[in-house]
N, CA, C, O and CB atoms as a CASP TS submission, in Angstrom:
PFRMAT TS
TARGET T0000
AUTHOR 0000-0000-0000
METHOD Language model
MODEL 1
PARENT N/A
ATOM      1  N   MET     1      -4.790  12.551   7.655  1.00  0.00           N
ATOM      2  CA  MET     1      -5.588  10.901   8.096  1.00  0.00           C
ATOM      3  C   MET     1      -6.894  10.668   7.308  1.00  0.00           C
ATOM      4  O   MET     1      -7.477   9.713   7.821  1.00  0.00           O
ATOM      5  CB  MET     1      -6.152  10.792   9.920  1.00  0.00           C
ATOM      6  N   GLU     2      -7.411  11.046   6.517  1.00  0.00           N
ATOM      7  CA  GLU     2      -8.197  10.162   6.032  1.00  0.00           C
ATOM      8  C   GLU     2      -8.182   9.216   4.978  1.00  0.00           C
ATOM      9  O   GLU     2      -8.920   8.286   4.654  1.00  0.00           O
ATOM     10  CB  GLU     2      -8.928  10.660   5.885  1.00  0.00           C
ATOM     11  N   ALA     3      -6.768   9.884   4.374  1.00  0.00           N
ATOM     12  CA  ALA     3      -6.178   8.354   3.830  1.00  0.00           C
ATOM     13  C   ALA     3      -5.666   7.239   4.694  1.00  0.00           C
ATOM     14  O   ALA     3      -5.864   6.114   4.237  1.00  0.00           O
ATOM     15  CB  ALA     3      -4.995   8.548   2.980  1.00  0.00           C
ATOM     16  N   LEU     4      -5.058   7.318   5.834  1.00  0.00           N
ATOM     17  CA  LEU     4      -5.177   5.950   6.480  1.00  0.00           C
ATOM     18  C   LEU     4      -6.173   5.812   6.933  1.00  0.00           C
ATOM     19  O   LEU     4      -6.009   4.775   7.575  1.00  0.00           O
ATOM     20  CB  LEU     4      -4.397   5.592   7.387  1.00  0.00           C
ATOM     21  N   MET     5      -7.577   6.243   7.148  1.00  0.00           N
ATOM     22  CA  MET     5      -9.337   5.518   7.623  1.00  0.00           C
ATOM     23  C   MET     5      -9.355   4.752   6.357  1.00  0.00           C
ATOM     24  O   MET     5      -9.756   3.616   6.608  1.00  0.00           O
ATOM     25  CB  MET     5     -11.073   6.822   7.799  1.00  0.00           C
ATOM     26  N   GLN     6      -9.084   4.905   5.090  1.00  0.00           N
ATOM     27  CA  GLN     6      -9.702   4.121   4.215  1.00  0.00           C
ATOM     28  C   GLN     6      -8.829   2.910   3.856  1.00  0.00           C
ATOM     29  O   GLN     6      -9.200   2.033   3.075  1.00  0.00           O
ATOM     30  CB  GLN     6     -10.071   4.905   3.079  1.00  0.00           C
ATOM     31  N   LEU     7      -7.611   2.927   4.499  1.00  0.00           N
ATOM     32  CA  LEU     7      -6.826   1.349   4.482  1.00  0.00           C
ATOM     33  C   LEU     7      -7.286   0.480   5.162  1.00  0.00           C
ATOM     34  O   LEU     7      -8.106   0.851   6.001  1.00  0.00           O
ATOM     35  CB  LEU     7      -5.498   1.229   4.925  1.00  0.00           C
ATOM     36  N   ARG     8      -7.036  -0.648   5.105  1.00  0.00           N
ATOM     37  CA  ARG     8      -7.761  -2.147   5.416  1.00  0.00           C
ATOM     38  C   ARG     8      -6.444  -2.995   5.260  1.00  0.00           C
ATOM     39  O   ARG     8      -5.705  -2.784   4.299  1.00  0.00           O
ATOM     40  CB  ARG     8      -9.174  -2.711   4.168  1.00  0.00           C
ATOM     41  N   LEU     9      -6.119  -4.050   6.295  1.00  0.00           N
ATOM     42  CA  LEU     9      -4.735  -5.175   6.141  1.00  0.00           C
ATOM     43  C   LEU     9      -5.758  -5.796   4.985  1.00  0.00           C
ATOM     44  O   LEU     9      -6.974  -5.898   4.825  1.00  0.00           O
ATOM     45  CB  LEU     9      -4.098  -6.502   7.848  1.00  0.00           C
ATOM     46  N   GLY    10      -4.718  -6.099   4.379  1.00  0.00           N
ATOM     47  CA  GLY    10      -4.965  -7.099   3.116  1.00  0.00           C
ATOM     48  C   GLY    10      -5.514  -6.317   2.011  1.00  0.00           C
ATOM     49  O   GLY    10      -5.650  -6.667   0.838  1.00  0.00           O
ATOM     50  N   MET    11      -5.762  -5.383   2.475  1.00  0.00           N
ATOM     51  CA  MET    11      -6.103  -4.560   1.026  1.00  0.00           C
ATOM     52  C   MET    11      -5.001  -4.065  -0.382  1.00  0.00           C
ATOM     53  O   MET    11      -3.948  -3.543  -0.016  1.00  0.00           O
ATOM     54  CB  MET    11      -6.637  -3.150   1.590  1.00  0.00           C
ATOM     55  N   LYS    12      -5.192  -4.198  -1.809  1.00  0.00           N
ATOM     56  CA  LYS    12      -4.255  -4.268  -2.431  1.00  0.00           C
ATOM     57  C   LYS    12      -4.233  -2.982  -2.820  1.00  0.00           C
ATOM     58  O   LYS    12      -5.249  -2.484  -3.304  1.00  0.00           O
ATOM     59  CB  LYS    12      -4.217  -5.206  -3.276  1.00  0.00           C
ATOM     60  N   VAL    13      -3.112  -2.279  -2.673  1.00  0.00           N
ATOM     61  CA  VAL    13      -2.497  -0.965  -3.577  1.00  0.00           C
ATOM     62  C   VAL    13      -1.473  -0.905  -4.381  1.00  0.00           C
ATOM     63  O   VAL    13      -0.752  -1.781  -4.859  1.00  0.00           O
ATOM     64  CB  VAL    13      -2.116   0.000  -2.894  1.00  0.00           C
ATOM     65  N   THR    14      -1.496   0.390  -4.488  1.00  0.00           N
ATOM     66  CA  THR    14      -0.421   0.761  -5.398  1.00  0.00           C
ATOM     67  C   THR    14       0.266   1.869  -5.376  1.00  0.00           C
ATOM     68  O   THR    14      -0.408   2.845  -5.046  1.00  0.00           O
ATOM     69  CB  THR    14      -0.773   0.750  -6.472  1.00  0.00           C
ATOM     70  N   PHE    15       1.600   2.116  -5.659  1.00  0.00           N
ATOM     71  CA  PHE    15       2.249   3.832  -5.426  1.00  0.00           C
ATOM     72  C   PHE    15       3.570   3.729  -6.287  1.00  0.00           C
ATOM     73  O   PHE    15       4.247   2.828  -6.783  1.00  0.00           O
ATOM     74  CB  PHE    15       2.749   4.358  -3.469  1.00  0.00           C
ATOM     75  N   GLU    16       3.591   4.994  -6.219  1.00  0.00           N
ATOM     76  CA  GLU    16       4.961   5.120  -7.667  1.00  0.00           C
ATOM     77  C   GLU    16       6.099   5.358  -6.329  1.00  0.00           C
ATOM     78  O   GLU    16       6.133   6.118  -5.362  1.00  0.00           O
ATOM     79  CB  GLU    16       4.825   7.092  -9.319  1.00  0.00           C
ATOM     80  N   GLY    17       7.085   4.135  -6.928  1.00  0.00           N
ATOM     81  CA  GLY    17       8.178   3.848  -6.420  1.00  0.00           C
ATOM     82  C   GLY    17       9.265   4.482  -6.767  1.00  0.00           C
ATOM     83  O   GLY    17       9.185   5.453  -7.519  1.00  0.00           O
ATOM     84  N   ARG    18      10.691   3.961  -6.190  1.00  0.00           N
ATOM     85  CA  ARG    18      12.119   4.862  -7.043  1.00  0.00           C
ATOM     86  C   ARG    18      12.162   4.541  -8.895  1.00  0.00           C
ATOM     87  O   ARG    18      12.442   5.156  -9.924  1.00  0.00           O
ATOM     88  CB  ARG    18      14.037   4.028  -6.237  1.00  0.00           C
ATOM     89  N   TYR    19      11.741   3.330  -8.521  1.00  0.00           N
ATOM     90  CA  TYR    19      11.868   2.421 -10.407  1.00  0.00           C
ATOM     91  C   TYR    19      10.906   2.085 -10.943  1.00  0.00           C
ATOM     92  O   TYR    19      10.694   1.173 -11.742  1.00  0.00           O
ATOM     93  CB  TYR    19      12.547   0.990 -10.654  1.00  0.00           C
ATOM     94  N   GLY    20       9.950   3.223 -10.278  1.00  0.00           N
ATOM     95  CA  GLY    20       8.141   2.520 -11.312  1.00  0.00           C
ATOM     96  C   GLY    20       7.105   2.397 -10.407  1.00  0.00           C
ATOM     97  O   GLY    20       7.168   2.728  -9.223  1.00  0.00           O
ATOM     98  N   GLN    21       5.882   1.785 -11.129  1.00  0.00           N
ATOM     99  CA  GLN    21       4.912   1.695 -10.196  1.00  0.00           C
ATOM    100  C   GLN    21       4.905   0.414  -9.376  1.00  0.00           C
ATOM    101  O   GLN    21       5.260  -0.628  -9.926  1.00  0.00           O
ATOM    102  CB  GLN    21       3.712   1.875 -10.834  1.00  0.00           C
ATOM    103  N   VAL    22       4.521   0.414  -8.074  1.00  0.00           N
ATOM    104  CA  VAL    22       4.942  -1.045  -7.238  1.00  0.00           C
ATOM    105  C   VAL    22       2.874  -1.433  -6.752  1.00  0.00           C
ATOM    106  O   VAL    22       1.913  -0.826  -6.278  1.00  0.00           O
ATOM    107  CB  VAL    22       6.524  -0.536  -5.172  1.00  0.00           C
ATOM    108  N   PHE    23       3.132  -2.475  -7.157  1.00  0.00           N
ATOM    109  CA  PHE    23       1.431  -3.161  -6.743  1.00  0.00           C
ATOM    110  C   PHE    23       2.298  -4.136  -5.333  1.00  0.00           C
ATOM    111  O   PHE    23       3.287  -4.862  -5.434  1.00  0.00           O
ATOM    112  CB  PHE    23       0.323  -4.630  -8.583  1.00  0.00           C
ATOM    113  N   GLY    24       1.373  -3.753  -3.927  1.00  0.00           N
ATOM    114  CA  GLY    24       1.710  -4.857  -3.041  1.00  0.00           C
ATOM    115  C   GLY    24       0.151  -4.852  -1.999  1.00  0.00           C
ATOM    116  O   GLY    24      -0.842  -4.125  -2.006  1.00  0.00           O
ATOM    117  N   ILE    25       0.448  -5.711  -1.404  1.00  0.00           N
ATOM    118  CA  ILE    25      -0.891  -5.832  -0.065  1.00  0.00           C
ATOM    119  C   ILE    25      -0.211  -5.046   1.426  1.00  0.00           C
ATOM    120  O   ILE    25       0.918  -5.027   1.916  1.00  0.00           O
ATOM    121  CB  ILE    25      -1.300  -8.020   0.455  1.00  0.00           C
ATOM    122  N   VAL    26      -1.537  -4.441   1.818  1.00  0.00           N
ATOM    123  CA  VAL    26      -0.971  -3.960   3.376  1.00  0.00           C
ATOM    124  C   VAL    26      -0.986  -4.782   4.205  1.00  0.00           C
ATOM    125  O   VAL    26      -1.946  -5.511   4.453  1.00  0.00           O
ATOM    126  CB  VAL    26      -1.620  -2.955   4.079  1.00  0.00           C
ATOM    127  N   THR    27       0.019  -4.784   4.725  1.00  0.00           N
ATOM    128  CA  THR    27       0.459  -5.914   6.005  1.00  0.00           C
ATOM    129  C   THR    27       0.055  -5.037   7.195  1.00  0.00           C
ATOM    130  O   THR    27      -1.014  -5.208   7.780  1.00  0.00           O
ATOM    131  CB  THR    27       2.365  -6.422   6.129  1.00  0.00           C
ATOM    132  N   LYS    28       0.979  -4.053   7.548  1.00  0.00           N
ATOM    133  CA  LYS    28       0.483  -2.994   9.040  1.00  0.00           C
ATOM    134  C   LYS    28       0.390  -1.663   8.877  1.00  0.00           C
ATOM    135  O   LYS    28       0.949  -1.080   7.948  1.00  0.00           O
ATOM    136  CB  LYS    28       1.511  -2.984  10.302  1.00  0.00           C
ATOM    137  N   ILE    29      -0.255  -1.137   9.680  1.00  0.00           N
ATOM    138  CA  ILE    29      -1.445  -0.264   9.337  1.00  0.00           C
ATOM    139  C   ILE    29      -0.811   0.685  10.928  1.00  0.00           C
ATOM    140  O   ILE    29      -1.446   0.429  11.951  1.00  0.00           O
ATOM    141  CB  ILE    29      -3.463  -1.258   9.262  1.00  0.00           C
ATOM    142  N   ASN    30       0.289   1.633  11.050  1.00  0.00           N
ATOM    143  CA  ASN    30       0.609   2.383  11.706  1.00  0.00           C
ATOM    144  C   ASN    30       0.440   3.948  11.271  1.00  0.00           C
ATOM    145  O   ASN    30       0.417   4.391  10.123  1.00  0.00           O
ATOM    146  CB  ASN    30       1.670   1.946  11.949  1.00  0.00           C
ATOM    147  N   ARG    31       0.306   4.808  12.751  1.00  0.00           N
ATOM    148  CA  ARG    31      -0.050   6.115  13.075  1.00  0.00           C
ATOM    149  C   ARG    31       0.541   6.866  11.176  1.00  0.00           C
ATOM    150  O   ARG    31      -0.266   7.327  10.368  1.00  0.00           O
ATOM    151  CB  ARG    31       1.017   6.734  14.892  1.00  0.00           C
ATOM    152  N   LYS    32       1.600   6.798  11.010  1.00  0.00           N
ATOM    153  CA  LYS    32       1.967   7.442  10.107  1.00  0.00           C
ATOM    154  C   LYS    32       2.475   7.040   8.671  1.00  0.00           C
ATOM    155  O   LYS    32       2.587   7.700   7.638  1.00  0.00           O
ATOM    156  CB  LYS    32       2.650   7.985  10.646  1.00  0.00           C
ATOM    157  N   THR    33       2.753   5.672   8.983  1.00  0.00           N
ATOM    158  CA  THR    33       3.230   4.971   7.967  1.00  0.00           C
ATOM    159  C   THR    33       2.284   3.791   7.749  1.00  0.00           C
ATOM    160  O   THR    33       1.425   3.518   8.587  1.00  0.00           O
ATOM    161  CB  THR    33       4.623   4.589   8.223  1.00  0.00           C
ATOM    162  N   VAL    34       2.491   2.874   6.271  1.00  0.00           N
ATOM    163  CA  VAL    34       1.917   2.011   6.010  1.00  0.00           C
ATOM    164  C   VAL    34       2.765   0.786   5.356  1.00  0.00           C
ATOM    165  O   VAL    34       3.249   0.942   4.235  1.00  0.00           O
ATOM    166  CB  VAL    34       0.989   2.532   5.379  1.00  0.00           C
ATOM    167  N   ILE    35       2.924  -0.313   5.995  1.00  0.00           N
ATOM    168  CA  ILE    35       4.081  -1.430   5.686  1.00  0.00           C
ATOM    169  C   ILE    35       3.296  -2.399   4.683  1.00  0.00           C
ATOM    170  O   ILE    35       2.283  -3.057   4.919  1.00  0.00           O
ATOM    171  CB  ILE    35       4.683  -2.359   7.217  1.00  0.00           C
ATOM    172  N   VAL    36       3.993  -2.313   3.569  1.00  0.00           N
ATOM    173  CA  VAL    36       3.293  -2.751   2.257  1.00  0.00           C
ATOM    174  C   VAL    36       4.161  -3.927   1.503  1.00  0.00           C
ATOM    175  O   VAL    36       5.239  -3.684   0.962  1.00  0.00           O
ATOM    176  CB  VAL    36       3.133  -1.393   1.218  1.00  0.00           C
ATOM    177  N   LEU    37       3.656  -5.022   1.529  1.00  0.00           N
ATOM    178  CA  LEU    37       4.431  -5.902   0.414  1.00  0.00           C
ATOM    179  C   LEU    37       3.937  -6.178  -0.361  1.00  0.00           C
ATOM    180  O   LEU    37       2.726  -6.223  -0.573  1.00  0.00           O
ATOM    181  CB  LEU    37       4.921  -6.924   0.578  1.00  0.00           C
ATOM    182  N   ASP    38       5.302  -6.579  -1.322  1.00  0.00           N
ATOM    183  CA  ASP    38       5.039  -6.265  -2.678  1.00  0.00           C
ATOM    184  C   ASP    38       4.267  -7.393  -3.130  1.00  0.00           C
ATOM    185  O   ASP    38       4.084  -8.255  -2.270  1.00  0.00           O
ATOM    186  CB  ASP    38       6.282  -6.018  -3.517  1.00  0.00           C
ATOM    187  N   GLU    39       3.769  -7.601  -4.266  1.00  0.00           N
ATOM    188  CA  GLU    39       3.132  -8.836  -5.004  1.00  0.00           C
ATOM    189  C   GLU    39       3.810  -9.833  -5.428  1.00  0.00           C
ATOM    190  O   GLU    39       3.356 -10.727  -6.142  1.00  0.00           O
ATOM    191  CB  GLU    39       2.526  -8.548  -6.053  1.00  0.00           C
ATOM    192  N   ASP    40       5.374  -9.721  -4.866  1.00  0.00           N
ATOM    193  CA  ASP    40       6.259 -10.951  -5.098  1.00  0.00           C
ATOM    194  C   ASP    40       6.628 -11.132  -4.122  1.00  0.00           C
ATOM    195  O   ASP    40       7.706 -11.724  -4.164  1.00  0.00           O
ATOM    196  CB  ASP    40       7.287 -10.998  -5.930  1.00  0.00           C
ATOM    197  N   GLY    41       6.172 -10.852  -2.824  1.00  0.00           N
ATOM    198  CA  GLY    41       6.565 -10.960  -1.132  1.00  0.00           C
ATOM    199  C   GLY    41       8.077 -10.753  -0.775  1.00  0.00           C
ATOM    200  O   GLY    41       8.633 -10.923   0.311  1.00  0.00           O
ATOM    201  N   ALA    42       8.575 -10.359  -1.925  1.00  0.00           N
ATOM    202  CA  ALA    42      10.035 -10.156  -2.127  1.00  0.00           C
ATOM    203  C   ALA    42      10.743  -9.038  -0.650  1.00  0.00           C
ATOM    204  O   ALA    42      11.685  -9.094   0.141  1.00  0.00           O
ATOM    205  CB  ALA    42      10.176  -9.305  -3.908  1.00  0.00           C
ATOM    206  N   LYS    43       9.627  -8.136  -0.949  1.00  0.00           N
ATOM    207  CA  LYS    43      10.142  -6.637  -0.625  1.00  0.00           C
ATOM    208  C   LYS    43       9.120  -5.914   0.184  1.00  0.00           C
ATOM    209  O   LYS    43       8.041  -5.737  -0.381  1.00  0.00           O
ATOM    210  CB  LYS    43      10.418  -5.741  -1.989  1.00  0.00           C
ATOM    211  N   GLN    44       9.288  -5.340   1.734  1.00  0.00           N
ATOM    212  CA  GLN    44       8.642  -4.743   2.107  1.00  0.00           C
ATOM    213  C   GLN    44       9.012  -2.858   1.594  1.00  0.00           C
ATOM    214  O   GLN    44      10.055  -2.426   1.103  1.00  0.00           O
ATOM    215  CB  GLN    44       8.662  -5.312   3.434  1.00  0.00           C
ATOM    216  N   TYR    45       7.879  -2.171   1.901  1.00  0.00           N
ATOM    217  CA  TYR    45       8.113  -0.974   1.803  1.00  0.00           C
ATOM    218  C   TYR    45       7.533  -0.435   3.223  1.00  0.00           C
ATOM    219  O   TYR    45       6.775  -1.009   4.005  1.00  0.00           O
ATOM    220  CB  TYR    45       7.538  -0.424   0.501  1.00  0.00           C
ATOM    221  N   LYS    46       8.133   0.856   3.306  1.00  0.00           N
ATOM    222  CA  LYS    46       7.204   2.035   4.437  1.00  0.00           C
ATOM    223  C   LYS    46       6.609   3.056   4.136  1.00  0.00           C
ATOM    224  O   LYS    46       7.284   4.067   4.328  1.00  0.00           O
ATOM    225  CB  LYS    46       7.878   2.708   5.386  1.00  0.00           C
ATOM    226  N   VAL    47       5.471   3.249   3.682  1.00  0.00           N
ATOM    227  CA  VAL    47       5.031   4.139   2.669  1.00  0.00           C
ATOM    228  C   VAL    47       3.999   5.319   3.473  1.00  0.00           C
ATOM    229  O   VAL    47       3.167   4.883   4.267  1.00  0.00           O
ATOM    230  CB  VAL    47       4.225   3.192   1.425  1.00  0.00           C
ATOM    231  N   ALA    48       4.086   6.674   3.252  1.00  0.00           N
ATOM    232  CA  ALA    48       3.371   7.409   3.946  1.00  0.00           C
ATOM    233  C   ALA    48       1.681   6.953   3.683  1.00  0.00           C
ATOM    234  O   ALA    48       1.325   6.844   2.510  1.00  0.00           O
ATOM    235  CB  ALA    48       3.806   8.865   3.568  1.00  0.00           C
ATOM    236  N   PRO    49       0.879   6.748   4.554  1.00  0.00           N
ATOM    237  CA  PRO    49      -0.822   6.730   3.577  1.00  0.00           C
ATOM    238  C   PRO    49      -1.216   7.808   2.509  1.00  0.00           C
ATOM    239  O   PRO    49      -1.865   7.290   1.600  1.00  0.00           O
ATOM    240  CB  PRO    49      -2.200   6.972   4.671  1.00  0.00           C
ATOM    241  N   VAL    50      -1.071   8.792   2.393  1.00  0.00           N
ATOM    242  CA  VAL    50      -1.420   9.845   1.356  1.00  0.00           C
ATOM    243  C   VAL    50      -0.919   8.935  -0.083  1.00  0.00           C
ATOM    244  O   VAL    50      -1.498   9.099  -1.157  1.00  0.00           O
ATOM    245  CB  VAL    50      -0.456  11.531   1.667  1.00  0.00           C
ATOM    246  N   LEU    51       0.301   7.911   0.094  1.00  0.00           N
ATOM    247  CA  LEU    51       0.646   8.072  -1.000  1.00  0.00           C
ATOM    248  C   LEU    51       0.455   6.932  -2.209  1.00  0.00           C
ATOM    249  O   LEU    51       0.807   6.776  -3.378  1.00  0.00           O
ATOM    250  CB  LEU    51       1.785   8.415  -0.758  1.00  0.00           C
ATOM    251  N   LEU    52      -0.465   6.107  -1.006  1.00  0.00           N
ATOM    252  CA  LEU    52      -1.238   5.266  -1.863  1.00  0.00           C
ATOM    253  C   LEU    52      -2.298   4.945  -2.048  1.00  0.00           C
ATOM    254  O   LEU    52      -3.247   5.121  -1.284  1.00  0.00           O
ATOM    255  CB  LEU    52      -1.033   4.516  -1.874  1.00  0.00           C
ATOM    256  N   ARG    53      -2.317   4.099  -3.739  1.00  0.00           N
ATOM    257  CA  ARG    53      -3.989   4.457  -4.359  1.00  0.00           C
ATOM    258  C   ARG    53      -4.503   2.753  -4.106  1.00  0.00           C
ATOM    259  O   ARG    53      -3.786   1.820  -4.467  1.00  0.00           O
ATOM    260  CB  ARG    53      -4.097   5.148  -6.615  1.00  0.00           C
ATOM    261  N   PRO    54      -5.861   2.547  -3.426  1.00  0.00           N
ATOM    262  CA  PRO    54      -6.140   1.037  -3.793  1.00  0.00           C
ATOM    263  C   PRO    54      -6.405   0.894  -5.159  1.00  0.00           C
ATOM    264  O   PRO    54      -6.743   1.610  -6.102  1.00  0.00           O
ATOM    265  CB  PRO    54      -7.325   0.422  -3.052  1.00  0.00           C
ATOM    266  N   LEU    55      -6.004  -0.843  -4.832  1.00  0.00           N
ATOM    267  CA  LEU    55      -6.688  -1.203  -6.534  1.00  0.00           C
ATOM    268  C   LEU    55      -7.979  -1.453  -6.728  1.00  0.00           C
ATOM    269  O   LEU    55      -8.370  -1.822  -5.620  1.00  0.00           O
ATOM    270  CB  LEU    55      -6.170  -2.475  -7.226  1.00  0.00           C
ATOM    271  N   HIS    56      -8.932  -1.479  -7.507  1.00  0.00           N
ATOM    272  CA  HIS    56     -10.292  -1.560  -7.717  1.00  0.00           C
ATOM    273  C   HIS    56     -10.297  -3.131  -8.638  1.00  0.00           C
ATOM    274  O   HIS    56     -10.523  -2.966  -9.837  1.00  0.00           O
ATOM    275  CB  HIS    56     -10.913  -0.028  -8.582  1.00  0.00           C
ATOM    276  N   GLU    57     -10.144  -4.133  -8.337  1.00  0.00           N
ATOM    277  CA  GLU    57     -10.581  -5.348  -9.214  1.00  0.00           C
ATOM    278  C   GLU    57     -11.655  -5.169  -9.853  1.00  0.00           C
ATOM    279  O   GLU    57     -12.629  -4.812  -9.190  1.00  0.00           O
ATOM    280  CB  GLU    57     -10.793  -6.521  -8.561  1.00  0.00           C
ATOM    281  N   ALA    58     -11.834  -5.386 -11.534  1.00  0.00           N
ATOM    282  CA  ALA    58     -12.807  -5.778 -12.330  1.00  0.00           C
ATOM    283  C   ALA    58     -13.822  -6.653 -11.811  1.00  0.00           C
ATOM    284  O   ALA    58     -13.441  -7.785 -11.513  1.00  0.00           O
ATOM    285  CB  ALA    58     -12.287  -6.293 -13.327  1.00  0.00           C
ATOM    286  N   SER    59     -14.984  -6.381 -11.646  1.00  0.00           N
ATOM    287  CA  SER    59     -16.086  -7.592 -10.890  1.00  0.00           C
ATOM    288  C   SER    59     -16.382  -8.247 -12.954  1.00  0.00           C
ATOM    289  O   SER    59     -17.136  -9.188 -13.201  1.00  0.00           O
ATOM    290  CB  SER    59     -18.297  -6.471  -9.557  1.00  0.00           C
TER
END
C-alpha cells in the first residue's frame, strides 16, 4: 500500500521485465496494479506497485 501511495499519474518509472529493464510512464493506478506505458508508447504493462521504482531525473 505504501508503494502505491508514492506513485502519481504521468510519473516516469522503471521495473525489471522478462527481457530486461523497462522504462515507462504511469497511465493508470488501480488498487492492486499499475498500468505502465513503455517509453516507445508501443506496449502497456500491468505491474504490481512494489516492483516499480521511480526515475529521478538529474537537474
